N, C-alpha and C positions, 0 to 999 in steps of 0.2 A: 422693659416697657410693656404695659398691658396691651393685649390684642384689641384692635379697633374694628368697629362694625358700622355698616351703613344701615340706618334704621329703615330705609326704603325696602330693603330685602325682607326684613321682618314683616313689614306692612304687606308686601306683595304675597308672601307665603301665607299669611293669615287670611288674606282676602280669598285666595284660591281655596284654602281649606274650608272656609265658611261657605263658599259658593257650591261646594260639593254636596252640602247637606241642606242648603237653603236656596231654593230655586228663585226666590224673589230678588236675590242680589244681582245687580247689574253695575257695570262701571261706565262712567261717562267721562271722556277726556277731550282736551282741546289740541289734538295733534301732539300729545305728550306721552305717547305709549312708552317710549324709551326712557324718558326722564322720570316718569312715574313708575317704571319697572312693572308694567302690567302686561307685558308681551306674553308671558305664560298664561295669564288669565285669558287673553284673547285666543291663544291656541286651543285651550281646553274648552272655552265657552265662547266660540266665535259669534254666536247670536246674542250674546249678552254684553258685548263691548260696543259702546256707541262712541264713535269719534266724530265730533261736530266740526273739526277743523279749528282754525284760530278765530273763535267766536265765543268768548267767555260768557257774555250775557245770554246768548242762546243756550249755551251749555247748562247754565243754572236753571233757566226756564224749562228746558227739556227734562231735566232731573225732577223738577217739581211736578211736571205732568206724569212722569213715570211713577213717582210716589203716589200721586192721586189715583193711578191705575193699579195700585197694590204692589208695585215693585219697591225694592230697597236700594236706591242708587248710592254708590260711592263716587263722588265727583273728584277727579284728580287733575291737578294743574299746578304750575308754579305759583306759590302763594302770592307773589307780588301781583300777578295778573288775575288770579282767581278772586282775590279780595278787592284789589284796586279797580279792576274794570267792571266787575259784576256786583258791586256793593248794593246797588239799588235792587237788583234781582234777588240778592241774598235777603235783603230786608223785606221786600214786598212779596216775592214769589214763594219764599221759603218760611221766613220767620213769622210773618203776619198770619199765615195759615197753619203754622206749626207743622210744616211738611216734614215727613220722615226721610230726610236727606242728610248724608254725611259728606261734608266738604273736607277734602284732604289737601291742605296747603303744603305742597312739596317744596323742597329746597328753600326753606324759609329762612328768615333772619338774614345773616350776612353770608350764607352759604355760596351764593353766586358772587363772591368777593371781587374777582377780577373784571366782572362784567359791569360793575359800577352801580350807582344809585338807582338807575332804572330797573335793575333786577334785584336790588336789595329789598327785602320785605321786613321792614322794621316798624311798621305801623299796623300790621294785620291784627294783632291782639287787641289794640285799642279800638279799631273799627268794629271787629266782630263782637267783642264783649259789651259794646255799647248798645247792641240791638236786642230788643226784648225777645225772649224765648230761646235765645242761642246759648248752647253749652259750648265751652271752649276748653280744649285739652291740649297739653304740650308734653308729650312723652320724652323721657330722658335717655333711654337706652333701648336696645332691641327687645328685651324682655317686657318692658313697660309698653313699648309700641304694640307688640303682639296682643298683650292683654287689653290695651285700649281699643284696638280694632274689634276684638270680641265683645267688649263692653258696649261699643258704639252700635254693633249689630243688635244687641239686646235692648238698647235704649230707644224709646219712641220719641222722635222729635228731631229738629235740626241740630247739628253739631259741627263744630269746626275743629279739625285735628291738625296740628302743626307738626310736620314731619321733615326733619332736616336731612340733607345729604352729607353733612359734615361727619366724618367718622368719630365714633365715641366708644369708650370702653363699656363693658357691662358693669353696672353698679348695684343691681338688685339681685337677690338670691333667686335660684331657679323656681322656687315655690312662691314667689311674690305674687300677690293678688291685687291688681289695680282696682280701685273703686272710684267711680265718678264722685267728685266733691270731697275726697278724703286725701289729706296730705300724708306722705310717708316720712317718718322720722328715720333718717339714715345714720344719725350719730347723736347720742345723748350729750347734754351739757347744760349747765345752768348759769354760765357767765354771760353769754350773748348768743343770739340766734342768727344763723345765716339761712335765708330762704331763697331758693332758686328753682328753675325748671328748665327742661330741655337740655341743650348742649352744654350749658354752663354749670350744671349740677356737679359734675366731676371737679370743676374748678373750686366750687364751694367746699367740697370734701378736702381738696388739697390745701385750701386756705385754713380749714379747721385743723389739719395736721400741723401746719406751721404755727398756729396759735397755741397748740398744746406745748410746743417747744418754749413758748413764753409763759407757760403756766396758766393759760386761759383755756377753759373748756367750752367749746362752742357747740350748740345744738345745730344740726343741719336738717332742714325740712325740704323735701322735694314737693313743691306745690304744683303738681302736674295739672290740676284743674284750676283754671283761672276764674271760670264762672260755671257753676256756683263755687265760690271759694270756701275753703275750710275755715270758717270763722272760729270754731273752737280751738283749733291748733294755733291760730294766730293769737287769740286771747291768752291761751296758756303760755305761749312764748313771751308775750308782753308782761304777764304777771310773774313769771318764774325766772326771767333773765333780765339783764340790764339794758337791753336795747336790741334792735333788729336791723340787720343789713340785708337788703334784697339785691339780687343781681339777675340780669336778664339780657338775652340777645335781642334787644328791642329798644325802641326809644323809651326814655324814662317817663314820657308823658302817656298815661293811659294804659299801661301794661301791668305786669305783675306788681311792681313796686307801688303803683297807684292803687291797685286793688287791695293790697295789704294795708296801705296807709289809711284807706277809707274805713277799714275795720278798726285799726289802732286808735284813730282820733275819736271814734264814737264809742269806744269801750274802755280801753285802758291806755291812755297816751304814754308813750315812752320814746326816747330818742331813736331816730331812724336815719339810715343812709340808703339812698336808692342809686344803685350802680347800673349803668347801661349806656346807650347812645344818647348823648346830651342834647337832643333836639337839633341835630345838624345832619346834613347829608354826608354819609361816610365816603371817604376817598376810595379809590380802587386799590386792591391788594388781596392777598389770600385771606380767607375767613379767619384762620388762627391769628394772623398778623393784625387784622382789624380788631379782634377781641382784645389783643394786647394793647393796641393803639388807644382803645377807649378805657383802659384801666381795669380790664377784667382779668388780670393776672392773679394767681394765688397770692403773690406778695402784696399787690395793691389791695386786694380784698382783706387780707390780714391787717394791713395798716389802717384801712377804714374802720375795721372792727376795734382795733386798739385805740384809735382816736375817739371813737364813740364811748368806749369804756372810760378813757381818761377824762373826757368832758363831763361824763356823769359823776365821776368821783370828785371833780373840782367844782361842780356846780353848787 
C-alpha cells in the first residue's frame, strides 16, 4: 500500500518557507492553530500570527484590512466554518474589492466524518465559485498542495484553497508544476474521461486501472482549479472521448461536476455522469466510509463509466 500523507503538513511547511522570504505574509486563524497546523509558523513568526478566536466573520474582515495595509494574509480555518459563517464577508470584504487574501479551507469535504453534517464541508466549492473575482483551487496531494500555496502567494487577488486532512498518496511527480487554471492529465486515454480533484483523484486513477482490465482506456484529468476552469481540457475530452464522468468530495450541485457540465453543454455536448454527494446531508462515519457510501469507490466509478459507454453505443 502506498504511503499516505496529510496535505496540511505540506501547506504548513510551504507557508513557513514563503514567510522567510516574504515579510508581507501573515496568518489569520480562528482558534485553529492546531487543526490548521500553523504552530511552527507562530513559533518562528509570533508577530505575524493573528488569532481572532471563534469569530469567523471578524477573521475575514481583519484579513481584508491587513491586505489593504500591504500584507498578504493566509486565513486558515475549518472549511465548513470559514465559508459557511463568513460567506458575506468573503463576498463583500474580499471579492468585491479584489482583496489579496488567501482563504485556506481546512479539513474540507467529509474529512470530519464522525462529527457529522455540522462539520462536513460539502457546499464550499459551490458557494465560493459563485462569487465574482474568486479563484478556487483543490489540490490533490502534498506536491500539488505545496505548489498551489506558492502559486497563491504569487497570484494577486482573493483565492479559496481547499485542503483536506484525509491522508492521500502522492500522485504527481516531484517535478510537477501546478498552474492556476490548468488541468493535469494523469493518464492518457480516448475511450472515456474521468475528471476529479482533491482526495478522490486517486480513486479516479484506480477506476481507470480497473477499466483497462475491461479493455477501456480512460483519460484521467486532475482539475485542481475549479474557477477559472480549464475549458480547453474539457473541450478536448468531450471531442476526443465518448463521455465524461466527474467525481468530487462535494455535493453534486454547484461543484466540479456542475462546472464541467457548464462547459460541455455550451461547447460540445457529450454524455456525462456526475458522481458526488447527491444533495443530502451525509450520515456520520469515517471519511473513507462516507466516500464509499456515496458510490465513490473505484468499482462504482468504473461501472458508471461502463454504463456511459454502453448507453452511447446503443443510442
